[in-house]
N, CA, C and O atoms as CSV, one atom per row, in Angstrom:
chain,resi,resn,atom,element,x,y,z
A,1,MET,N,N,-7.230,-22.186,-84.674
A,1,MET,CA,C,-5.342,-22.165,-84.275
A,1,MET,C,C,-5.173,-20.364,-83.929
A,1,MET,O,O,-5.743,-19.334,-84.289
A,2,THR,N,N,-4.214,-20.682,-83.165
A,2,THR,CA,C,-3.716,-19.486,-82.458
A,2,THR,C,C,-2.351,-18.566,-83.293
A,2,THR,O,O,-1.160,-18.802,-83.091
A,3,VAL,N,N,-2.802,-17.670,-84.092
A,3,VAL,CA,C,-1.561,-16.340,-84.511
A,3,VAL,C,C,-1.043,-15.633,-83.989
A,3,VAL,O,O,-1.466,-14.813,-83.175
A,4,THR,N,N,0.198,-15.853,-84.437
A,4,THR,CA,C,1.354,-15.269,-83.473
A,4,THR,C,C,1.561,-14.265,-84.170
A,4,THR,O,O,0.580,-14.100,-84.896
A,5,VAL,N,N,2.643,-13.180,-84.407
A,5,VAL,CA,C,2.729,-11.991,-84.871
A,5,VAL,C,C,3.963,-12.640,-86.084
A,5,VAL,O,O,3.675,-12.189,-87.192
A,6,ASP,N,N,5.195,-13.538,-86.137
A,6,ASP,CA,C,5.408,-14.108,-86.919
A,6,ASP,C,C,4.651,-14.928,-88.052
A,6,ASP,O,O,5.121,-15.031,-89.185
A,7,ASP,N,N,3.285,-15.582,-87.615
A,7,ASP,CA,C,2.323,-15.863,-88.221
A,7,ASP,C,C,1.663,-14.861,-89.378
A,7,ASP,O,O,1.485,-14.810,-90.595
A,8,MET,N,N,1.480,-14.280,-88.450
A,8,MET,CA,C,0.927,-12.816,-89.724
A,8,MET,C,C,2.096,-12.027,-90.499
A,8,MET,O,O,1.912,-11.484,-91.588
A,9,LYS,N,N,3.252,-12.028,-89.844
A,9,LYS,CA,C,4.336,-11.605,-90.842
A,9,LYS,C,C,4.662,-12.449,-91.994
A,9,LYS,O,O,4.861,-11.938,-93.096
A,10,ARG,N,N,4.735,-13.865,-91.779
A,10,ARG,CA,C,4.879,-14.591,-93.077
A,10,ARG,C,C,3.255,-14.784,-94.121
A,10,ARG,O,O,3.155,-14.878,-95.344
A,11,LYS,N,N,2.127,-14.789,-93.021
A,11,LYS,CA,C,1.055,-14.485,-93.951
A,11,LYS,C,C,1.228,-13.342,-95.661
A,11,LYS,O,O,1.253,-13.478,-96.884
A,12,PHE,N,N,1.337,-11.812,-94.138
A,12,PHE,CA,C,1.559,-10.874,-95.141
A,12,PHE,C,C,2.529,-11.114,-96.186
A,12,PHE,O,O,2.319,-10.808,-97.360
A,13,GLU,N,N,3.669,-11.701,-95.736
A,13,GLU,CA,C,4.540,-12.145,-96.843
A,13,GLU,C,C,3.747,-13.039,-97.847
A,13,GLU,O,O,3.689,-12.541,-98.972
A,14,ALA,N,N,3.250,-14.001,-97.731
A,14,ALA,CA,C,3.339,-14.937,-99.101
A,14,ALA,C,C,1.716,-14.154,-99.344
A,14,ALA,O,O,0.923,-14.859,-99.967
A,15,TYR,N,N,1.351,-13.177,-99.026
A,15,TYR,CA,C,0.105,-12.778,-99.857
A,15,TYR,C,C,0.752,-11.263,-100.438
A,15,TYR,O,O,-0.018,-10.431,-100.917
A,16,ASN,N,N,2.344,-10.979,-100.336
A,16,ASN,CA,C,2.937,-9.843,-100.897
A,16,ASN,C,C,1.977,-8.725,-100.564
A,16,ASN,O,O,1.396,-8.133,-101.473
A,17,ARG,N,N,1.786,-8.407,-99.274
A,17,ARG,CA,C,1.190,-6.978,-98.122
A,17,ARG,C,C,1.332,-7.205,-97.469
A,17,ARG,O,O,0.565,-7.665,-96.624
A,18,ASP,N,N,2.778,-6.970,-97.420
A,18,ASP,CA,C,3.979,-6.499,-96.185
A,18,ASP,C,C,3.861,-5.281,-95.441
A,18,ASP,O,O,4.793,-4.646,-94.947
A,19,TYR,N,N,2.947,-5.076,-95.410
A,19,TYR,CA,C,2.966,-3.377,-95.170
A,19,TYR,C,C,2.978,-2.864,-93.743
A,19,TYR,O,O,2.806,-1.679,-93.457
A,20,PHE,N,N,3.180,-3.776,-92.920
A,20,PHE,CA,C,3.136,-3.461,-91.623
A,20,PHE,C,C,4.642,-3.623,-90.715
A,20,PHE,O,O,5.437,-4.545,-90.897
A,21,THR,N,N,4.764,-2.861,-90.028
A,21,THR,CA,C,6.181,-3.361,-89.161
A,21,THR,C,C,6.117,-4.004,-88.563
A,21,THR,O,O,5.015,-4.549,-88.625
A,22,TYR,N,N,6.918,-4.504,-87.636
A,22,TYR,CA,C,6.996,-5.766,-86.377
A,22,TYR,C,C,5.738,-5.449,-85.753
A,22,TYR,O,O,4.601,-5.919,-85.785
A,23,ASP,N,N,6.343,-4.454,-85.152
A,23,ASP,CA,C,5.280,-3.682,-83.920
A,23,ASP,C,C,4.299,-3.566,-84.197
A,23,ASP,O,O,3.476,-3.736,-83.298
A,24,GLY,N,N,3.746,-3.186,-85.684
A,24,GLY,CA,C,2.522,-2.975,-86.140
A,24,GLY,C,C,1.812,-3.901,-85.679
A,24,GLY,O,O,0.982,-3.732,-84.786
A,25,LEU,N,N,2.118,-5.264,-86.378
A,25,LEU,CA,C,1.778,-6.563,-86.324
A,25,LEU,C,C,1.454,-6.599,-84.782
A,25,LEU,O,O,0.371,-6.963,-84.324
A,26,ASN,N,N,2.498,-6.189,-84.068
A,26,ASN,CA,C,1.804,-6.791,-82.745
A,26,ASN,C,C,0.838,-6.152,-82.308
A,26,ASN,O,O,-0.214,-6.640,-81.895
A,27,VAL,N,N,1.164,-4.844,-82.375
A,27,VAL,CA,C,-0.749,-3.969,-82.160
A,27,VAL,C,C,-1.957,-4.506,-82.031
A,27,VAL,O,O,-2.740,-4.677,-81.096
A,28,LEU,N,N,-1.922,-4.969,-84.318
A,28,LEU,CA,C,-2.682,-4.847,-84.946
A,28,LEU,C,C,-3.365,-6.458,-83.904
A,28,LEU,O,O,-4.440,-6.350,-83.315
A,29,LEU,N,N,-2.575,-7.767,-83.847
A,29,LEU,CA,C,-2.778,-8.947,-83.070
A,29,LEU,C,C,-3.699,-8.511,-81.735
A,29,LEU,O,O,-4.876,-8.869,-81.711
A,30,ASP,N,N,-3.320,-7.984,-80.985
A,30,ASP,CA,C,-3.701,-7.148,-79.687
A,30,ASP,C,C,-5.161,-6.942,-79.970
A,30,ASP,O,O,-6.172,-7.475,-79.513
A,31,TYR,N,N,-4.878,-5.623,-81.227
A,31,TYR,CA,C,-6.501,-4.961,-81.532
A,31,TYR,C,C,-7.478,-6.126,-81.535
A,31,TYR,O,O,-8.447,-6.200,-80.779
A,32,TYR,N,N,-7.156,-6.997,-82.416
A,32,TYR,CA,C,-7.921,-7.576,-82.389
A,32,TYR,C,C,-8.495,-9.118,-82.127
A,32,TYR,O,O,-9.403,-9.893,-82.428
A,33,ASP,N,N,-7.332,-8.983,-81.372
A,33,ASP,CA,C,-7.450,-10.545,-79.699
A,33,ASP,C,C,-8.671,-9.862,-79.029
A,33,ASP,O,O,-9.564,-10.609,-78.629
A,34,GLU,N,N,-8.810,-8.494,-78.859
A,34,GLU,CA,C,-9.197,-7.724,-77.625
A,34,GLU,C,C,-10.867,-7.579,-78.328
A,34,GLU,O,O,-11.909,-7.548,-77.673
A,35,ILE,N,N,-10.770,-7.524,-79.446
A,35,ILE,CA,C,-12.251,-7.646,-79.965
A,35,ILE,C,C,-12.922,-8.942,-80.131
A,35,ILE,O,O,-14.079,-9.230,-79.822
A,36,ASP,N,N,-11.944,-9.738,-80.709
A,36,ASP,CA,C,-12.507,-11.336,-80.721
A,36,ASP,C,C,-11.743,-12.362,-80.902
A,36,ASP,O,O,-11.693,-12.996,-81.956
A,37,GLU,N,N,-11.232,-12.551,-80.109
A,37,GLU,CA,C,-10.179,-13.652,-80.085
A,37,GLU,C,C,-10.297,-14.660,-80.652
A,37,GLU,O,O,-9.336,-15.430,-80.650
A,38,ASN,N,N,-11.763,-15.093,-81.481
A,38,ASN,CA,C,-11.776,-16.199,-82.023
A,38,ASN,C,C,-12.053,-15.533,-83.389
A,38,ASN,O,O,-13.005,-16.157,-83.858
A,39,LYS,N,N,-11.654,-14.503,-84.309
A,39,LYS,CA,C,-11.796,-13.823,-84.969
A,39,LYS,C,C,-10.948,-14.593,-85.961
A,39,LYS,O,O,-9.762,-14.589,-85.630
A,40,GLU,N,N,-11.235,-15.323,-87.203
A,40,GLU,CA,C,-10.740,-15.294,-88.413
A,40,GLU,C,C,-9.134,-14.674,-88.863
A,40,GLU,O,O,-9.101,-13.461,-89.071
A,41,PHE,N,N,-8.321,-15.155,-88.959
A,41,PHE,CA,C,-7.294,-14.350,-89.877
A,41,PHE,C,C,-7.262,-13.736,-91.506
A,41,PHE,O,O,-7.032,-14.526,-92.422
A,42,ASP,N,N,-7.451,-12.616,-91.723
A,42,ASP,CA,C,-7.825,-12.630,-92.921
A,42,ASP,C,C,-6.939,-11.684,-93.016
A,42,ASP,O,O,-7.252,-10.797,-92.222
A,43,PRO,N,N,-5.448,-11.273,-93.913
A,43,PRO,CA,C,-4.349,-10.843,-94.201
A,43,PRO,C,C,-5.124,-9.481,-94.989
A,43,PRO,O,O,-4.899,-8.290,-94.772
A,44,ILE,N,N,-5.986,-10.008,-95.852
A,44,ILE,CA,C,-6.842,-9.548,-96.884
A,44,ILE,C,C,-7.535,-8.280,-96.505
A,44,ILE,O,O,-7.321,-7.151,-96.944
A,45,GLU,N,N,-8.495,-8.710,-95.517
A,45,GLU,CA,C,-9.595,-7.506,-95.022
A,45,GLU,C,C,-8.540,-6.453,-93.788
A,45,GLU,O,O,-8.858,-5.324,-93.415
A,46,ILE,N,N,-7.248,-7.233,-93.344
A,46,ILE,CA,C,-6.733,-6.412,-92.411
A,46,ILE,C,C,-6.256,-4.942,-93.217
A,46,ILE,O,O,-6.471,-3.771,-92.903
A,47,CYS,N,N,-5.644,-5.433,-94.184
A,47,CYS,CA,C,-5.046,-4.239,-95.434
A,47,CYS,C,C,-6.170,-3.626,-96.271
A,47,CYS,O,O,-5.807,-2.840,-97.146
A,48,CYS,N,N,-7.601,-3.885,-96.126
A,48,CYS,CA,C,-8.388,-3.095,-96.609
A,48,CYS,C,C,-8.549,-2.428,-95.603
A,48,CYS,O,O,-8.871,-1.275,-95.887
A,49,ALA,N,N,-8.464,-2.644,-94.419
A,49,ALA,CA,C,-9.318,-2.119,-93.334
A,49,ALA,C,C,-8.646,-1.264,-92.373
A,49,ALA,O,O,-9.090,-0.635,-91.413
A,50,CYS,N,N,-7.177,-1.410,-92.966
A,50,CYS,CA,C,-6.095,-0.439,-91.971
A,50,CYS,C,C,-4.621,0.200,-92.831
A,50,CYS,O,O,-4.249,-0.529,-93.750
A,51,THR,N,N,-3.914,1.282,-92.633
A,51,THR,CA,C,-2.584,1.559,-92.743
A,51,THR,C,C,-2.183,1.806,-91.553
A,51,THR,O,O,-2.730,2.272,-90.553
A,52,GLU,N,N,-1.242,1.464,-91.770
A,52,GLU,CA,C,0.268,1.624,-90.669
A,52,GLU,C,C,1.235,3.133,-91.541
A,52,GLU,O,O,1.670,2.921,-92.673
A,53,TYR,N,N,1.411,4.201,-91.041
A,53,TYR,CA,C,2.267,5.210,-91.308
A,53,TYR,C,C,3.364,5.441,-90.221
A,53,TYR,O,O,3.218,5.661,-89.019
A,54,GLY,N,N,4.265,5.354,-90.810
A,54,GLY,CA,C,5.969,5.888,-90.219
A,54,GLY,C,C,6.697,5.365,-90.813
A,54,GLY,O,O,6.752,5.073,-92.007
A,55,GLU,N,N,7.683,5.116,-89.522
A,55,GLU,CA,C,9.235,4.995,-90.146
A,55,GLU,C,C,8.883,3.262,-90.352
A,55,GLU,O,O,8.137,2.547,-89.684
A,56,GLY,N,N,9.668,2.958,-91.450
A,56,GLY,CA,C,9.360,0.864,-91.316
A,56,GLY,C,C,8.005,1.066,-92.289
A,56,GLY,O,O,7.903,0.585,-93.417
A,57,ALA,N,N,7.219,1.694,-91.767
A,57,ALA,CA,C,5.973,1.070,-92.682
A,57,ALA,C,C,6.274,1.131,-94.377
A,57,ALA,O,O,7.294,1.478,-94.972
A,58,ALA,N,N,4.913,0.631,-94.911
A,58,ALA,CA,C,4.437,1.077,-96.698
A,58,ALA,C,C,4.346,2.107,-96.557
A,58,ALA,O,O,4.988,2.595,-97.487
A,59,CYS,N,N,3.834,3.109,-95.804
A,59,CYS,CA,C,3.564,4.137,-95.665
A,59,CYS,C,C,3.916,5.215,-95.066
A,59,CYS,O,O,3.817,4.948,-93.868
A,60,SER,N,N,4.399,6.667,-95.224
A,60,SER,CA,C,5.056,7.095,-94.420
A,60,SER,C,C,4.631,8.915,-93.373
A,60,SER,O,O,3.898,9.703,-93.971
A,61,CYS,N,N,4.823,9.066,-92.851
A,61,CYS,CA,C,4.493,10.445,-92.348
A,61,CYS,C,C,3.751,11.650,-93.181
A,61,CYS,O,O,2.816,12.401,-92.901
A,62,ASP,N,N,4.715,11.471,-94.495
A,62,ASP,CA,C,4.117,12.304,-95.395
A,62,ASP,C,C,2.842,12.158,-96.356
A,62,ASP,O,O,2.169,13.047,-96.876
A,63,ASP,N,N,2.720,10.801,-96.429
A,63,ASP,CA,C,1.488,9.944,-96.764
A,63,ASP,C,C,-0.027,10.135,-95.826
A,63,ASP,O,O,-1.238,10.133,-96.049
A,64,PHE,N,N,0.827,10.282,-94.759
A,64,PHE,CA,C,-0.520,10.500,-93.812
A,64,PHE,C,C,-0.899,11.416,-93.499
A,64,PHE,O,O,-1.992,11.485,-92.937
A,65,ILE,N,N,0.068,12.773,-93.807
A,65,ILE,CA,C,-0.662,13.848,-94.060
A,65,ILE,C,C,-1.289,14.554,-95.472
A,65,ILE,O,O,-2.051,15.493,-95.701
A,66,ASP,N,N,-0.716,13.806,-96.093
A,66,ASP,CA,C,-1.081,13.802,-97.915
A,66,ASP,C,C,-2.709,13.111,-97.832
A,66,ASP,O,O,-3.658,13.686,-98.366
A,67,ASP,N,N,-2.874,11.675,-97.011
A,67,ASP,CA,C,-4.136,11.120,-96.980
A,67,ASP,C,C,-5.231,11.998,-96.182
A,67,ASP,O,O,-6.322,12.364,-96.619
A,68,TYR,N,N,-4.680,12.248,-94.907
A,68,TYR,CA,C,-5.869,13.245,-93.864
A,68,TYR,C,C,-5.705,13.972,-94.022
A,68,TYR,O,O,-6.712,14.255,-94.672
A,69,GLY,N,N,-4.682,15.522,-93.988
A,69,GLY,CA,C,-4.402,16.543,-93.864
A,69,GLY,C,C,-5.670,17.180,-93.948
A,69,GLY,O,O,-5.925,18.132,-93.211
A,70,TYR,N,N,-6.343,16.825,-94.628
A,70,TYR,CA,C,-7.548,17.309,-94.903
A,70,TYR,C,C,-8.861,17.910,-93.740
A,70,TYR,O,O,-9.791,18.715,-93.713
A,71,LYS,N,N,-8.053,16.708,-92.711
A,71,LYS,CA,C,-9.402,16.713,-91.361
A,71,LYS,C,C,-8.742,17.989,-90.924
A,71,LYS,O,O,-9.402,18.751,-90.218
A,72,TYR,N,N,-8.085,18.160,-91.106
A,72,TYR,CA,C,-7.292,19.722,-89.800
A,72,TYR,C,C,-6.054,19.589,-90.813
A,72,TYR,O,O,-5.120,18.793,-90.721
A,73,PRO,N,N,-6.358,20.940,-92.189
A,73,PRO,CA,C,-5.856,21.628,-92.656
A,73,PRO,C,C,-4.246,22.145,-91.611
A,73,PRO,O,O,-4.340,22.124,-90.384
A,74,THR,N,N,-3.263,22.452,-92.102
A,74,THR,CA,C,-2.176,22.851,-91.737
A,74,THR,C,C,-1.854,24.158,-91.216
A,74,THR,O,O,-0.963,24.380,-90.395
A,75,GLU,N,N,-3.031,25.462,-92.008
A,75,GLU,CA,C,-3.295,26.694,-91.886
A,75,GLU,C,C,-4.196,26.664,-90.380
A,75,GLU,O,O,-3.866,27.444,-89.486
A,76,GLU,N,N,-4.954,26.035,-90.251
A,76,GLU,CA,C,-5.757,25.691,-89.374
A,76,GLU,C,C,-5.070,25.382,-87.473
A,76,GLU,O,O,-5.283,25.954,-86.404
A,77,PHE,N,N,-4.266,24.267,-87.865
A,77,PHE,CA,C,-3.357,23.643,-86.612
A,77,PHE,C,C,-2.837,25.238,-86.021
A,77,PHE,O,O,-3.103,25.704,-84.913
A,78,LEU,N,N,-1.960,25.949,-87.207
A,78,LEU,CA,C,-1.235,26.941,-86.898
A,78,LEU,C,C,-1.968,27.785,-86.213
A,78,LEU,O,O,-1.863,27.821,-84.987
A,79,GLU,N,N,-2.935,28.701,-86.971
A,79,GLU,CA,C,-3.797,28.893,-85.764
A,79,GLU,C,C,-4.277,28.814,-84.924
A,79,GLU,O,O,-4.438,29.717,-84.103
A,80,ASP,N,N,-4.667,27.691,-84.855
A,80,ASP,CA,C,-5.475,26.537,-83.178
A,80,ASP,C,C,-4.137,27.272,-82.263
A,80,ASP,O,O,-4.247,27.924,-81.225
A,81,ASN,N,N,-3.121,27.000,-82.863
A,81,ASN,CA,C,-1.718,27.345,-81.923
A,81,ASN,C,C,-0.868,28.408,-81.590
A,81,ASN,O,O,0.056,28.380,-80.777
A,82,GLY,N,N,-1.226,29.292,-82.240
A,82,GLY,CA,C,-0.859,30.536,-81.973
A,82,GLY,C,C,-0.163,30.876,-82.783
A,82,GLY,O,O,-0.059,32.100,-82.864
A,83,LEU,N,N,0.725,29.975,-83.864
A,83,LEU,CA,C,1.997,30.180,-84.313
A,83,LEU,C,C,2.024,29.986,-86.035
A,83,LEU,O,O,1.277,29.331,-86.762
A,84,GLU,N,N,3.423,30.998,-86.409
A,84,GLU,CA,C,3.768,31.651,-87.853
A,84,GLU,C,C,3.807,30.549,-88.542
A,84,GLU,O,O,4.297,29.577,-87.968
A,85,GLU,N,N,3.394,30.406,-89.718
A,85,GLU,CA,C,4.451,29.404,-90.860
A,85,GLU,C,C,5.729,28.691,-90.495
A,85,GLU,O,O,6.005,27.500,-90.640
A,86,ASP,N,N,6.434,29.653,-90.000
A,86,ASP,CA,C,7.633,29.322,-90.268
A,86,ASP,C,C,8.236,28.627,-88.695
A,86,ASP,O,O,9.304,28.023,-88.598
A,87,GLU,N,N,7.314,28.871,-87.599
A,87,GLU,CA,C,7.000,28.264,-86.963
A,87,GLU,C,C,6.387,26.604,-86.627
A,87,GLU,O,O,6.103,26.232,-85.488
A,88,PHE,N,N,6.269,25.799,-87.774
A,88,PHE,CA,C,5.327,24.901,-87.871
A,88,PHE,C,C,6.605,23.702,-87.701
A,88,PHE,O,O,7.743,23.686,-88.170
A,89,ASP,N,N,5.981,22.871,-86.949
A,89,ASP,CA,C,6.352,21.599,-86.440
A,89,ASP,C,C,6.018,20.201,-86.663
A,89,ASP,O,O,5.420,19.629,-85.751
A,90,LYS,N,N,6.305,19.549,-87.725
A,90,LYS,CA,C,5.877,18.413,-88.086
A,90,LYS,C,C,5.186,17.557,-87.311
A,90,LYS,O,O,4.088,17.017,-87.448
A,91,ASP,N,N,5.997,17.523,-86.488
A,91,ASP,CA,C,5.595,16.340,-85.341
A,91,ASP,C,C,4.540,16.803,-84.789
A,91,ASP,O,O,3.421,16.298,-84.872
A,92,SER,N,N,4.798,17.655,-84.276
A,92,SER,CA,C,3.230,18.392,-83.134
A,92,SER,C,C,2.367,18.609,-84.165
A,92,SER,O,O,1.417,19.209,-83.664
A,93,TYR,N,N,2.135,18.422,-85.555
A,93,TYR,CA,C,0.863,18.529,-86.379
A,93,TYR,C,C,0.625,17.089,-86.425
A,93,TYR,O,O,-0.564,16.771,-86.428
A,94,VAL,N,N,1.386,16.255,-86.457
A,94,VAL,CA,C,0.959,14.561,-86.977
A,94,VAL,C,C,0.117,14.462,-85.233
A,94,VAL,O,O,-1.053,14.139,-85.026
A,95,ASP,N,N,0.847,14.734,-84.512
A,95,ASP,CA,C,0.115,14.401,-83.281
A,95,ASP,C,C,-1.471,14.863,-83.358
A,95,ASP,O,O,-2.421,14.104,-83.165
A,96,SER,N,N,-1.563,16.431,-83.718
A,96,SER,CA,C,-2.598,16.707,-83.360
A,96,SER,C,C,-3.848,16.365,-84.512
A,96,SER,O,O,-5.045,16.429,-84.233
A,97,LEU,N,N,-3.382,16.048,-85.654
A,97,LEU,CA,C,-4.051,15.518,-86.576
A,97,LEU,C,C,-4.458,14.009,-86.355
A,97,LEU,O,O,-5.401,13.585,-87.024
A,98,VAL,N,N,-3.751,13.071,-85.371
A,98,VAL,CA,C,-3.858,11.949,-84.946
A,98,VAL,C,C,-5.076,12.132,-84.129
A,98,VAL,O,O,-6.057,11.392,-84.207
A,99,GLU,N,N,-4.951,13.337,-83.199
A,99,GLU,CA,C,-6.035,13.426,-82.320
A,99,GLU,C,C,-7.172,13.764,-82.646
A,99,GLU,O,O,-8.070,13.464,-81.859
A,100,HIS,N,N,-7.507,14.448,-83.820
A,100,HIS,CA,C,-8.805,14.692,-84.643
A,100,HIS,C,C,-9.238,13.562,-85.684
A,100,HIS,O,O,-10.251,13.559,-86.383
A,101,LEU,N,N,-8.300,12.670,-85.623
A,101,LEU,CA,C,-9.153,11.520,-86.804
A,101,LEU,C,C,-9.723,10.443,-85.542
A,101,LEU,O,O,-10.751,9.771,-85.628
A,102,GLU,N,N,-8.619,10.471,-84.165
A,102,GLU,CA,C,-9.483,9.771,-83.003
A,102,GLU,C,C,-11.460,10.204,-83.079
A,102,GLU,O,O,-12.553,9.642,-83.010
A,103,GLU,N,N,-11.158,10.880,-83.171
A,103,GLU,CA,C,-13.027,11.537,-83.068
A,103,GLU,C,C,-13.877,10.753,-83.907
A,103,GLU,O,O,-15.087,10.576,-83.768
A,104,GLU,N,N,-12.725,10.065,-85.254
A,104,GLU,CA,C,-13.650,9.328,-86.378
A,104,GLU,C,C,-13.433,8.408,-86.720
A,104,GLU,O,O,-14.240,7.799,-87.422
A,105,THR,N,N,-12.317,7.929,-86.396
A,105,THR,CA,C,-12.091,6.691,-86.525
A,105,THR,C,C,-11.313,5.299,-85.658
A,105,THR,O,O,-12.070,5.128,-84.702
A,106,THR,N,N,-10.720,4.753,-85.604
A,106,THR,CA,C,-10.044,4.038,-84.443
A,106,THR,C,C,-8.639,4.321,-85.297
A,106,THR,O,O,-8.496,4.147,-86.507
A,107,VAL,N,N,-7.382,4.926,-84.106
A,107,VAL,CA,C,-5.825,4.752,-84.534
A,107,VAL,C,C,-5.388,4.161,-83.666
A,107,VAL,O,O,-5.844,4.512,-82.578
A,108,LEU,N,N,-4.483,3.172,-83.628
A,108,LEU,CA,C,-3.485,3.055,-83.033
A,108,LEU,C,C,-1.999,3.402,-82.489
A,108,LEU,O,O,-1.103,3.890,-83.179
A,109,ARG,N,N,-1.938,3.165,-81.548
A,109,ARG,CA,C,-0.639,4.022,-81.774
A,109,ARG,C,C,0.679,3.028,-81.258
A,109,ARG,O,O,0.738,2.692,-80.076
A,110,VAL,N,N,1.634,2.630,-82.159
A,110,VAL,CA,C,2.824,1.724,-82.753
A,110,VAL,C,C,3.716,2.211,-81.200
A,110,VAL,O,O,3.762,3.393,-80.859
A,111,PRO,N,N,4.302,1.214,-80.477
A,111,PRO,CA,C,5.637,1.954,-79.716
A,111,PRO,C,C,6.525,2.404,-80.225
A,111,PRO,O,O,7.334,3.094,-79.606
A,112,ASN,N,N,6.661,2.061,-81.893
A,112,ASN,CA,C,8.013,2.710,-82.295
A,112,ASN,C,C,7.799,3.695,-83.374
A,112,ASN,O,O,8.382,3.956,-84.427
A,113,GLY,N,N,6.607,4.223,-82.660
A,113,GLY,CA,C,6.118,5.657,-82.762
A,113,GLY,C,C,5.004,5.907,-84.341
A,113,GLY,O,O,4.488,6.869,-84.911
A,114,ASN,N,N,5.054,4.658,-84.503
A,114,ASN,CA,C,4.236,4.918,-85.780
A,114,ASN,C,C,2.467,4.730,-85.584
A,114,ASN,O,O,1.854,4.378,-84.577
A,115,TYR,N,N,2.024,5.049,-86.731
A,115,TYR,CA,C,0.437,5.181,-86.175
A,115,TYR,C,C,0.004,4.434,-86.700
A,115,TYR,O,O,0.721,4.256,-87.685
A,116,ILE,N,N,-1.581,3.138,-86.731
A,116,ILE,CA,C,-2.241,2.794,-87.595
A,116,ILE,C,C,-3.876,3.154,-87.588
A,116,ILE,O,O,-4.643,2.810,-86.688
A,117,VAL,N,N,-4.191,3.798,-88.590
A,117,VAL,CA,C,-5.461,4.218,-88.857
A,117,VAL,C,C,-6.080,3.504,-89.672
A,117,VAL,O,O,-5.584,3.056,-90.706
A,118,PHE,N,N,-7.434,3.290,-89.224
A,118,PHE,CA,C,-8.508,2.182,-89.561
A,118,PHE,C,C,-9.398,3.356,-90.660
A,118,PHE,O,O,-9.621,4.554,-90.485
A,119,GLU,N,N,-9.661,2.706,-91.484
A,119,GLU,CA,C,-10.481,3.663,-92.724
A,119,GLU,C,C,-11.728,4.146,-92.067
A,119,GLU,O,O,-12.025,3.607,-91.002
A,120,PHE,N,N,-12.559,5.148,-92.574
A,120,PHE,CA,C,-13.602,5.671,-92.169
A,120,PHE,C,C,-14.231,5.832,-93.177
A,120,PHE,O,O,-15.349,6.345,-93.133
C-alpha cells in the first residue's frame, strides 16, 4: 500500500502521536521513500527515531536548544563568531547548531523553517 501524507497524519493521530507538522510529515515521507520505497510504515518507530522542532511541532526551538545545545555551547558560538553576549542571535545560533548536528546525525530541513533531527 502506498502511504500518503494524509494517511501518515491519520495514523499518527490514531496512535496519539501527532507530533509532526504537515510539512514535516511530507519531508519524512520523501526521506523514507528515498531510503526504501517499500519500507513498512511504522508511526511508533518514526516517533522513536526522530523529532521535529519548531513552529507548530510538538517541540519548540527552545526545546531543540535544551536537547542539543551541549553539542555547541552558546559560549563557543559567541567566541567562534567574535560576538559579545548581548549580540547573541538565537536564529543564527540554531542554524549553527544544526550544522554541528549534521556532522553526527541526519537533520532534515522542513520548508516551514522547522528541523527534524534523528536520534544518534
